[in-house]
Residue frames relative to the residue before (quaternion, step in Angstrom):
aa qw qx qy qz dx dy dz
X 1.0000 0.0000 0.0000 0.0000 0.00 0.00 0.00
X 0.6431 0.5109 -0.3212 0.4713 3.58 1.02 -0.77
X 0.6280 0.5453 -0.3274 0.4483 3.58 1.11 -0.69
X 0.6274 0.5400 -0.3366 0.4489 3.60 1.11 -0.67
X 0.6533 0.5245 -0.3209 0.4417 3.61 0.98 -0.82
X 0.6901 0.4658 -0.2918 0.4707 3.61 0.97 -0.73
X 0.6471 0.5258 -0.3411 0.4342 3.61 1.08 -0.59
X 0.7141 0.3432 -0.2452 0.5587 3.64 1.09 -0.55
X 0.2572 -0.7819 0.5518 0.1338 3.54 -0.65 1.14
X 0.5956 -0.5521 0.4505 0.3708 3.49 -1.27 0.45
X 0.4673 -0.6932 0.4622 0.2957 3.65 -0.74 0.96
X 0.6249 0.5384 -0.3487 0.4450 3.60 1.05 -0.59
X 0.6191 0.5256 -0.3473 0.4689 3.58 1.08 -0.63
X 0.6354 0.5166 -0.3246 0.4734 3.58 1.02 -0.79
X 0.6565 0.5094 -0.3051 0.4652 3.58 0.95 -0.88
X 0.6457 0.5178 -0.3118 0.4667 3.58 0.96 -0.88
X 0.6535 0.5054 -0.3060 0.4731 3.59 0.97 -0.81
X 0.6338 0.5247 -0.3228 0.4677 3.57 1.01 -0.84
X 0.6673 0.4997 -0.3037 0.4613 3.60 0.89 -0.89
X 0.6469 0.5197 -0.3154 0.4605 3.57 0.97 -0.85
X 0.6695 0.4870 -0.2964 0.4761 3.59 0.90 -0.91
X 0.6470 0.5170 -0.3197 0.4603 3.60 0.94 -0.86
X 0.6485 0.5188 -0.3190 0.4566 3.57 0.93 -0.88
X 0.6445 0.5174 -0.3220 0.4618 3.60 0.95 -0.83
X 0.6678 0.5023 -0.2993 0.4607 3.57 0.94 -0.92
X 0.6666 0.4877 -0.3068 0.4729 3.61 0.91 -0.87
X 0.6344 0.5286 -0.3318 0.4561 3.60 0.96 -0.80
X 0.6615 0.4928 -0.3064 0.4751 3.58 0.94 -0.86
X 0.6406 0.5280 -0.3247 0.4532 3.58 0.97 -0.84
X 0.7180 0.4423 -0.2644 0.4679 3.59 0.77 -1.00
X 0.5955 0.5422 -0.3716 0.4618 3.58 1.11 -0.53
X 0.6685 0.4898 -0.2965 0.4746 3.57 0.98 -0.83
X 0.7206 0.4473 -0.2569 0.4633 3.59 0.87 -0.93
X 0.7648 0.3914 -0.2122 0.4657 3.59 0.70 -1.07
X 0.6191 0.5685 -0.3435 0.4190 3.58 1.18 -0.30
X 0.5514 0.6258 -0.4000 0.3799 3.59 1.22 0.03
X 0.6014 -0.5702 0.4259 0.3630 3.56 -1.25 0.46
X 0.5908 0.5863 -0.3669 0.4154 3.59 1.08 -0.65
X 0.6803 0.4688 -0.2884 0.4839 3.57 0.89 -0.92
X 0.6423 0.5219 -0.3297 0.4542 3.59 0.93 -0.81
X 0.6538 0.4991 -0.3094 0.4771 3.59 0.98 -0.82
X 0.6544 0.5118 -0.3137 0.4597 3.58 0.94 -0.87
X 0.6657 0.4885 -0.3080 0.4726 3.60 0.93 -0.85
X 0.6320 0.5294 -0.3279 0.4613 3.59 1.01 -0.78
X 0.6485 0.5100 -0.3064 0.4748 3.57 0.98 -0.87
X 0.6565 0.5113 -0.3089 0.4607 3.58 0.94 -0.88
X 0.6586 0.4961 -0.3170 0.4687 3.62 0.91 -0.85
X 0.6494 0.5078 -0.3217 0.4658 3.61 0.92 -0.82
X 0.6523 0.5096 -0.3153 0.4642 3.59 0.96 -0.83
X 0.6900 0.4698 -0.3037 0.4594 3.59 0.85 -0.85
X 0.6185 0.5191 -0.3482 0.4762 3.61 1.08 -0.62
X 0.6369 0.5226 -0.3213 0.4669 3.58 1.02 -0.79
X 0.6582 0.4958 -0.3064 0.4766 3.60 0.92 -0.89
X 0.6455 0.5185 -0.3221 0.4592 3.58 0.95 -0.84
X 0.6545 0.5074 -0.3071 0.4689 3.60 0.95 -0.87
X 0.6508 0.5110 -0.3134 0.4659 3.60 0.98 -0.86
X 0.6488 0.5109 -0.3169 0.4665 3.60 0.97 -0.84
X 0.6493 0.5131 -0.3213 0.4604 3.59 0.95 -0.83
X 0.6465 0.5092 -0.3164 0.4718 3.60 0.98 -0.81
X 0.6678 0.4975 -0.3037 0.4630 3.58 0.92 -0.89
X 0.6534 0.5004 -0.3155 0.4724 3.60 0.96 -0.80
X 0.6357 0.5228 -0.3355 0.4582 3.58 0.99 -0.76
X 0.6408 0.5042 -0.3210 0.4818 3.60 1.02 -0.76
X 0.6493 0.5146 -0.3115 0.4653 3.56 0.97 -0.87
X 0.6539 0.5043 -0.3107 0.4707 3.58 0.92 -0.88
X 0.6424 0.5194 -0.3180 0.4652 3.57 1.02 -0.78
X 0.6492 0.5222 -0.3168 0.4533 3.58 1.00 -0.80
X 0.7524 0.3528 -0.2004 0.5189 3.58 1.03 -0.75
X 0.4327 -0.7288 0.4308 0.3098 3.59 1.34 0.20
X 0.3886 0.6793 -0.5059 0.3628 3.57 0.93 0.99
X 0.4454 -0.6996 0.4750 0.2942 3.61 -0.80 0.90
X 0.3854 -0.7069 0.5474 0.2283 3.55 -1.08 0.78
X 0.7058 -0.4329 0.3401 0.4458 3.55 -1.32 0.11
X 0.6658 0.4964 -0.3100 0.4628 3.59 0.91 -0.88
X 0.6089 0.5389 -0.3532 0.4627 3.61 1.08 -0.64
X 0.6787 0.4872 -0.2899 0.4669 3.57 0.92 -0.89
X 0.6295 0.5208 -0.3341 0.4700 3.59 1.03 -0.74
X 0.6549 0.5038 -0.3096 0.4706 3.60 0.95 -0.88
X 0.6420 0.5174 -0.3200 0.4666 3.58 1.00 -0.80
X 0.6435 0.5197 -0.3158 0.4648 3.58 0.98 -0.82
X 0.6531 0.5048 -0.3163 0.4676 3.59 0.97 -0.82
X 0.6443 0.5106 -0.3231 0.4689 3.60 1.00 -0.79
X 0.6512 0.5105 -0.3162 0.4640 3.59 0.96 -0.85
X 0.6356 0.5221 -0.3288 0.4640 3.58 0.98 -0.80
X 0.6473 0.5165 -0.3131 0.4649 3.57 0.97 -0.85
X 0.6516 0.5045 -0.3109 0.4735 3.61 0.97 -0.84
X 0.6614 0.5041 -0.3115 0.4598 3.60 0.93 -0.85
X 0.6432 0.5092 -0.3271 0.4691 3.60 0.99 -0.77
X 0.6449 0.5078 -0.3197 0.4733 3.59 0.99 -0.82
X 0.6476 0.5141 -0.3120 0.4678 3.59 0.96 -0.85
X 0.6453 0.5105 -0.3229 0.4678 3.60 0.96 -0.81
X 0.6442 0.5056 -0.3274 0.4713 3.61 1.00 -0.78
X 0.6536 0.5086 -0.3156 0.4632 3.60 0.97 -0.84
X 0.6480 0.5058 -0.3211 0.4703 3.59 0.95 -0.81
X 0.6497 0.5053 -0.3180 0.4706 3.59 0.97 -0.82
X 0.6529 0.5018 -0.3205 0.4683 3.60 0.98 -0.79
X 0.6463 0.5070 -0.3237 0.4695 3.60 0.98 -0.79
X 0.6572 0.5096 -0.3095 0.4612 3.57 0.94 -0.85
X 0.6653 0.5036 -0.3061 0.4584 3.58 1.04 -0.69
X 0.6948 0.4925 -0.2882 0.4378 3.60 1.04 -0.67
X 0.8298 0.0101 -0.0014 0.5579 3.62 0.92 -0.70
X 0.5029 -0.6741 0.4524 0.2967 3.58 -0.93 0.90
X 0.6524 0.5119 -0.3428 0.4414 3.63 0.97 -0.72
X 0.6057 0.5325 -0.3609 0.4682 3.61 1.11 -0.59
X 0.6330 0.5289 -0.3288 0.4599 3.58 1.04 -0.75
X 0.6742 0.4740 -0.3105 0.4737 3.59 0.93 -0.81
X 0.6183 0.5309 -0.3498 0.4621 3.62 1.06 -0.66
X 0.6477 0.5177 -0.3219 0.4570 3.58 1.01 -0.78
X 0.6672 0.4997 -0.3017 0.4628 3.58 1.03 -0.79
X 0.7725 0.3209 -0.1674 0.5218 3.60 1.01 -0.79
X 0.1931 0.8140 -0.5198 0.1729 3.54 1.14 0.62
X 0.4713 -0.6833 0.4828 0.2790 3.57 -0.91 0.93
X 0.3999 -0.6983 0.5407 0.2451 3.53 -1.03 0.84
X 0.5645 -0.5975 0.4272 0.3765 3.59 -1.06 0.58
X 0.5729 -0.5990 0.4354 0.3514 3.56 -1.14 0.67
X 0.3751 -0.7066 0.5535 0.2317 3.53 -1.03 0.82
X 0.1158 -0.8347 0.5378 0.0242 3.54 -0.42 1.24
X 0.6810 0.4440 -0.2838 0.5084 3.56 1.19 -0.34
X 0.2906 -0.7703 0.5460 0.1554 3.55 -0.79 1.02
X 0.5512 -0.6034 0.4470 0.3636 3.60 -1.10 0.59
X 0.6621 -0.5349 0.3385 0.4013 3.62 -1.14 0.55
X 0.6328 0.5340 -0.3535 0.4352 3.64 1.00 -0.70
X 0.6583 0.4934 -0.3166 0.4722 3.61 1.00 -0.76
X 0.6265 0.5253 -0.3363 0.4674 3.58 1.04 -0.72
X 0.6615 0.4999 -0.3085 0.4663 3.61 0.94 -0.88
X 0.6648 0.4874 -0.3090 0.4745 3.62 0.94 -0.83
X 0.6546 0.5145 -0.3111 0.4583 3.58 1.00 -0.76
X 0.6515 0.5168 -0.3203 0.4537 3.58 1.06 -0.70
X 0.6431 0.5317 -0.3264 0.4441 3.62 1.10 -0.68
X 0.7462 0.4209 -0.2450 0.4539 3.58 0.92 -0.78
């Protein structure tokens, strides 16, 4: 009985061995193929071509956006940076006002909210029915 167990191998061990051998063979193959100067030159050429195409597409889109007066990504990023700078300056001014006078601090805390001029869709629908 002990002889039967040793003669039949575990199928998972066979599979693991097959995977290990396959991985070694593929690694050797790709090392031989991808390690050549020809492949490196071809990949370099392909990367340069795709970067050139990407740059050309970005330039063309920027021209198109300019023609239709649509802001580009860089325009939106610049606008966001300007808004952040304005908000930081406003926060510093509010902090300085709050530090100089207690009534200014209370006015800042109880600042009136802007009037809501736009009604929610449910109110608009109810108003249209009546």
